[in-house]
C-alpha positions as CSV (number, residue, x, y, z in Angstrom):
1,X,-105.2,302.0,140.3
2,X,-104.8,305.4,138.1
3,X,-102.8,308.2,140.5
4,X,-102.6,310.6,136.9
5,X,-104.6,313.8,137.7
6,X,-107.1,315.4,135.0
7,X,-105.9,318.1,132.7
8,X,-108.2,319.9,135.0
9,X,-106.6,319.0,137.8
10,X,-103.4,319.6,136.0
11,X,-104.6,323.4,135.0
12,X,-106.0,323.9,138.4
13,X,-102.6,323.1,139.8
14,X,-100.8,325.4,137.8
15,X,-102.7,328.6,138.6
16,X,-102.4,328.0,142.2
17,X,-99.0,327.7,142.0
18,X,-98.7,330.8,139.6
19,X,-100.2,332.6,142.2
20,X,-98.1,331.7,145.0
21,X,-95.1,332.2,143.1
22,X,-96.2,335.2,142.0
23,X,-98.4,336.8,144.4
24,X,-97.7,335.0,147.4
25,X,-94.1,335.8,147.8
26,X,-91.6,335.1,151.1
27,X,-91.5,339.2,151.9
28,X,-95.4,339.2,151.3
29,X,-95.9,336.2,154.1
30,X,-93.2,338.2,156.2
31,X,-95.7,341.3,156.1
32,X,-98.3,339.4,156.4
33,X,-97.7,337.9,160.0
34,X,-96.0,341.4,161.2
35,X,-99.4,343.0,160.4
36,X,-100.9,340.2,161.8
37,X,-100.8,336.7,160.8
38,X,-103.7,337.4,158.4
39,X,-104.7,339.6,155.6
40,X,-108.4,339.7,154.3
41,X,-106.8,341.0,151.2
42,X,-104.9,337.8,150.3
43,X,-108.2,335.3,151.2
44,X,-110.3,337.6,148.5
45,X,-107.6,336.9,146.0
46,X,-108.1,332.7,146.8
47,X,-111.9,333.7,146.1
48,X,-110.9,335.6,143.3
49,X,-109.3,332.0,142.0
50,X,-112.3,330.6,142.5
51,X,-110.7,327.9,145.7
52,X,-113.2,328.5,148.2
53,X,-115.9,327.7,146.0
54,X,-113.8,324.2,145.2
55,X,-116.1,321.8,147.1
56,X,-119.2,324.3,147.5
57,X,-122.3,322.5,145.3
58,X,-122.8,324.5,142.2
59,X,-126.3,324.8,143.7
60,X,-125.3,327.4,145.5
61,X,-122.9,328.8,143.4
62,X,-119.8,326.5,144.0
63,X,-117.6,324.5,141.5
64,X,-118.4,321.1,142.9
65,X,-115.2,320.0,143.3
66,X,-114.2,316.8,145.2
67,X,-111.6,315.7,147.9
68,X,-108.4,315.5,145.2
69,X,-109.1,318.5,143.9
70,X,-108.6,319.8,147.5
71,X,-106.0,317.7,147.8
72,X,-104.1,319.7,144.5
73,X,-105.2,323.0,145.6
74,X,-103.8,322.8,149.2
75,X,-100.9,321.1,148.2
76,X,-99.3,324.3,146.3
77,X,-100.9,326.1,148.9
78,X,-98.3,324.6,151.2
79,X,-95.0,325.3,148.8
80,X,-95.5,328.9,149.6
81,X,-96.7,328.2,153.2
82,X,-99.8,330.6,153.0
83,X,-101.1,331.6,156.6
84,X,-105.0,332.5,155.1
85,X,-107.2,329.6,156.2
86,X,-108.6,328.0,153.5
87,X,-108.8,324.3,155.1
88,X,-111.3,326.0,157.6
89,X,-112.8,327.1,154.5
90,X,-113.1,323.5,153.4
91,X,-113.5,322.2,157.0
92,X,-117.0,324.8,156.8
93,X,-118.1,323.5,153.5
94,X,-117.9,320.3,154.0
95,X,-119.9,320.1,157.5
96,X,-122.6,322.8,156.3
97,X,-123.4,320.5,153.5
98,X,-123.7,316.9,154.8
99,X,-125.5,318.7,158.1
100,X,-127.2,322.0,158.0
101,X,-130.9,322.4,157.0
102,X,-131.4,323.7,153.3
103,X,-132.1,327.2,154.5
104,X,-129.3,327.7,156.2
105,X,-127.0,325.8,153.6
106,X,-128.7,328.5,151.1
107,X,-128.2,331.2,153.6
108,X,-124.3,330.7,154.7
109,X,-122.8,328.5,151.1
110,X,-122.9,330.8,148.6
111,X,-120.8,333.8,151.0
112,X,-118.5,331.2,151.8
113,X,-117.9,330.5,147.8
114,X,-117.6,334.1,146.8
115,X,-115.2,334.4,149.7
116,X,-117.7,337.4,151.4
117,X,-117.9,335.2,154.8
118,X,-114.9,333.4,156.6
119,X,-116.3,330.6,158.6
120,X,-114.4,328.4,161.0
121,X,-114.2,325.5,163.3
122,X,-114.3,326.6,167.3
123,X,-114.2,322.8,168.9
124,X,-111.3,322.8,171.0
125,X,-111.0,323.3,174.6
126,X,-108.9,323.2,177.1
127,X,-109.4,319.9,178.8
128,X,-110.9,318.0,175.2
129,X,-107.1,317.0,174.0
130,X,-108.3,316.7,170.4
131,X,-111.1,314.5,171.2
132,X,-114.6,315.6,169.6
133,X,-116.1,314.2,172.5
134,X,-115.6,315.7,175.1
135,X,-116.9,318.8,175.0
136,X,-117.7,321.7,178.3
137,X,-119.5,324.2,176.3
138,X,-123.2,324.2,176.9
139,X,-126.3,325.5,175.0
140,X,-129.6,325.6,175.6
141,X,-133.7,326.9,173.6
142,X,-134.4,330.4,174.3
143,X,-137.1,331.8,172.5
144,X,-137.7,329.6,169.6
145,X,-134.0,329.4,169.1
146,X,-130.6,328.5,170.7
147,X,-127.7,330.3,172.8
148,X,-124.3,329.3,173.4
149,X,-121.8,329.9,176.5
150,X,-118.4,328.2,177.1
151,X,-115.1,328.9,175.8
152,X,-113.0,327.6,172.9
153,X,-109.2,328.1,172.9
154,X,-106.8,327.6,169.3
155,X,-109.9,328.5,166.7
156,X,-107.6,329.9,163.6
157,X,-108.3,333.2,162.4
158,X,-111.2,333.0,165.1
159,X,-111.4,336.8,165.5
160,X,-111.0,337.8,162.1
161,X,-114.0,335.2,160.9
162,X,-117.7,336.1,160.4
163,X,-118.9,333.1,161.6
164,X,-118.2,330.3,164.2
165,X,-119.0,326.4,163.6
166,X,-119.5,325.5,167.8
167,X,-119.6,322.5,169.6
168,X,-121.8,322.5,173.1
169,X,-124.1,320.3,174.9
170,X,-127.3,319.8,174.4
171,X,-130.0,318.1,176.6
172,X,-126.8,316.0,177.7
173,X,-125.4,315.2,173.7
174,X,-122.9,317.7,171.9
175,X,-124.6,319.7,169.0
176,X,-123.4,321.7,166.8
177,X,-124.2,325.7,166.1
178,X,-123.2,328.3,164.0
179,X,-122.5,331.6,165.4
180,X,-122.1,334.8,163.7
181,X,-119.4,337.4,164.9
182,X,-121.6,340.0,165.9
183,X,-123.9,338.0,168.1
184,X,-124.1,339.2,171.3
185,X,-122.1,337.9,174.6
186,X,-119.0,337.0,171.9
187,X,-115.5,338.1,172.4
188,X,-112.4,336.8,170.8
189,X,-109.1,337.7,171.7
190,X,-106.7,336.5,169.2
191,X,-103.0,336.6,168.7
192,X,-100.0,335.3,166.5
193,X,-99.3,331.8,166.2
194,X,-95.8,330.2,166.1
195,X,-95.6,329.5,162.2
196,X,-97.2,333.2,162.3
197,X,-100.5,332.7,161.5
198,X,-103.8,333.6,163.6
199,X,-106.0,332.3,166.1
200,X,-108.1,333.2,169.0
201,X,-109.3,332.5,172.1
202,X,-113.0,332.9,171.6
203,X,-115.7,333.1,174.2
204,X,-119.4,332.8,174.2
205,X,-121.9,333.9,176.9
206,X,-125.6,333.1,176.4
207,X,-124.8,334.1,172.3
208,X,-127.7,333.3,169.7
209,X,-126.9,330.5,167.8
210,X,-128.3,328.5,164.9
211,X,-128.6,325.0,165.8
212,X,-126.5,323.0,162.7
213,X,-127.2,319.4,164.0
214,X,-128.2,317.4,167.1
215,X,-125.3,314.7,165.5
216,X,-122.9,316.3,167.1
217,X,-120.0,314.0,167.2
218,X,-120.4,313.0,163.3
219,X,-120.4,316.6,161.9
220,X,-117.4,316.7,164.2
221,X,-115.4,313.9,163.1
222,X,-116.0,314.7,159.4
223,X,-115.0,318.0,160.5
224,X,-111.6,316.9,161.3
225,X,-110.7,314.1,158.7
226,X,-111.6,316.9,155.9
227,X,-109.3,319.4,158.3
228,X,-106.7,316.5,158.4
229,X,-107.3,315.8,154.3
230,X,-106.3,319.3,153.9
231,X,-103.6,319.8,156.3
232,X,-102.0,316.7,154.9
233,X,-101.6,318.0,151.5
234,X,-100.5,321.3,153.0
235,X,-98.3,319.5,154.7
236,X,-96.9,317.9,151.6
237,X,-96.4,320.9,149.4
238,X,-94.3,322.4,152.1
239,X,-91.7,319.6,152.9
240,X,-91.3,319.5,148.8
241,X,-90.3,323.0,149.7
242,X,-88.4,322.3,152.3
243,X,-86.2,319.9,151.0
244,X,-85.8,321.8,147.9
245,X,-84.8,324.7,149.2
246,X,-82.1,322.2,151.4
247,X,-80.6,320.4,148.6
248,X,-80.0,324.3,146.9
249,X,-78.4,325.4,150.2
250,X,-76.2,322.2,150.1
251,X,-75.0,323.1,146.5
252,X,-74.3,326.1,147.6
253,X,-72.5,325.7,150.4
254,X,-68.8,325.0,150.7
255,X,-66.8,323.4,153.3
256,X,-63.3,322.5,152.9
257,X,-63.2,323.9,149.0
258,X,-66.0,321.5,148.3
259,X,-70.2,321.8,147.9
260,X,-71.6,319.7,151.1
261,X,-73.6,318.0,148.9
262,X,-70.9,316.0,147.7
263,X,-70.6,314.8,151.2
264,X,-72.2,310.7,151.2
265,X,-73.2,311.0,155.1
266,X,-75.2,314.2,153.7
267,X,-76.1,312.6,151.0
268,X,-77.9,310.0,152.4
269,X,-79.7,311.9,154.6
270,X,-81.2,314.1,152.0
271,X,-82.8,311.0,150.2
272,X,-84.6,310.4,153.6
273,X,-86.3,313.3,153.5
274,X,-87.3,312.4,150.2
275,X,-88.2,309.1,151.3
276,X,-90.3,310.8,154.4
277,X,-91.3,313.2,151.6
278,X,-92.7,309.8,149.4
279,X,-94.2,308.3,152.4
280,X,-96.1,311.5,153.5
281,X,-97.4,311.9,149.9
282,X,-98.5,308.4,149.3
283,X,-100.6,309.1,152.7
284,X,-102.0,312.6,151.6
285,X,-103.0,310.8,148.6
286,X,-104.9,307.8,150.7
287,X,-106.3,310.0,153.2
288,X,-108.0,312.4,150.2
289,X,-109.6,309.1,148.5
290,X,-110.6,307.4,152.1
291,X,-113.0,311.3,152.5
292,X,-115.9,309.6,150.3
293,X,-116.0,306.6,152.6
294,X,-118.4,305.1,155.8
295,X,-117.5,307.3,158.8
296,X,-115.7,304.2,160.4
297,X,-113.6,303.6,157.3
298,X,-113.0,307.0,156.7
299,X,-112.2,307.8,160.1
300,X,-109.5,304.9,160.3
301,X,-107.9,305.6,157.4
302,X,-107.2,309.6,158.3
303,X,-106.5,308.4,161.6
304,X,-103.3,305.8,159.6
305,X,-103.0,309.2,157.2
306,X,-102.1,311.6,160.0
307,X,-99.9,309.1,161.9
308,X,-97.4,308.8,159.2
309,X,-97.9,312.3,157.8
310,X,-96.6,313.7,161.4
311,X,-93.5,311.5,161.3
312,X,-92.6,313.1,158.4
313,X,-93.3,315.9,158.8
314,X,-91.7,316.1,162.2
315,X,-88.4,314.4,160.1
316,X,-88.2,316.3,156.9
317,X,-88.7,319.9,158.8
318,X,-85.4,319.0,161.6
319,X,-83.3,317.0,158.9
320,X,-83.5,320.6,157.3
321,X,-82.8,322.9,159.9
322,X,-79.8,320.2,160.7
323,X,-78.5,320.1,157.1
324,X,-78.3,324.0,157.1
325,X,-76.9,324.7,160.6
326,X,-77.5,327.4,162.7
327,X,-79.0,329.8,159.1
328,X,-81.7,327.2,159.9
329,X,-83.6,328.7,162.6
330,X,-83.1,332.1,161.8
331,X,-86.0,334.2,160.6
332,X,-83.9,335.8,158.2
333,X,-84.0,332.2,155.9
334,X,-87.1,330.9,154.5
335,X,-86.8,327.0,155.7
336,X,-87.2,328.3,159.1
337,X,-90.7,329.7,158.6
338,X,-90.8,325.5,156.8
339,X,-90.1,324.2,160.3
340,X,-91.9,325.9,162.1
341,X,-95.4,325.7,159.8
342,X,-94.5,321.9,160.2
343,X,-94.3,321.5,163.4
344,X,-97.3,323.2,164.4
345,X,-99.1,320.8,161.0
346,X,-97.8,318.2,163.2
347,X,-100.0,319.4,166.1
348,X,-103.3,320.7,164.1
349,X,-106.0,318.5,163.6
350,X,-104.6,315.6,166.7
351,X,-101.3,315.2,167.1
352,X,-99.0,311.7,165.8
353,X,-99.6,310.1,169.1
354,X,-102.6,310.6,169.3
355,X,-104.1,309.4,166.1
356,X,-101.7,306.2,166.6
357,X,-103.8,305.6,169.8
358,X,-106.4,305.9,167.4
359,X,-105.0,303.6,165.2
360,X,-104.0,301.1,167.9
361,X,-107.7,301.4,169.7
362,X,-109.3,300.5,166.0
363,X,-106.7,297.3,165.4
364,X,-108.3,295.7,168.5
365,X,-111.2,296.1,167.3
366,X,-110.4,294.3,164.0
367,X,-107.9,292.2,165.3
368,X,-105.0,293.9,163.5
369,X,-107.1,292.9,160.1
370,X,-107.9,296.1,157.6
371,X,-110.3,295.6,154.9
């Protein structure tokens, strides 16, 4: 199998890398965190690079690229731990493209592609615990359309979004709806998360909604898998930068008159970090390549990937802090922010323990043999 990237893909990587290095510096990121954790101007810059249009079809003004191209982009954004939620844009794009009616696609996909509209997933509830088949929000038909009532938690950039993809019970089954931010009965309470990004609790009270699909569970499974692939690639970029910063520090920090990078025990720990990074990278590739598979195979593969990437994130982040010592947990030093980002990512779209359970369930179905 050929894992080399094409010239176009390498050019895409270079363009995003230049933007992160020059336009999204640590100082700018810090100012965005201090201002609330989301910057519409930075999101617009991603749109100007064409990243919000990445997986939107050409028919709707997008670039028509695939999951591998999205992986490349997310890796580079991860190196700069960019706060603006491009992963949510990829989720919305995939779900709308796969499940929405042509009229809804024509209304929203061009706006998402241009960066005019930010659409995010509002699925998680207090009782759902990562499960997509658990939903207490309710929807009902009203006046030829639908209304939604319920509360969604930890919605990425939820108070900054222009619309939400909302799961709700309709006639005894989970369906997926699109609710615009200006719809009656909506209220979003935003807050800063541990890694400096923004999220919200979103309340709906008989809020007018557009039905996307009555196959809500299937749509949510695609959303979760898209999110895992995107954030997994982002984590690889973050881990790579974390390792580089740690190695640089060890080559500068002296103890007993010599650089601590010369201590064999510490060199072994860095080698272990590198091994975990490469394990995570290989599973990120695996996840992206499996996005086009049948749903059952895709779901199994993405859970397998999330288990390894989650373990890698935890190991690399914790080792980086240990090797830095006390400075590794100070807000003034960059590695602490990578540690917080990796820690939060490990719990995004299902934590490692949850996906280990998913892998275990699927091993029972196949007697432990994967095709």
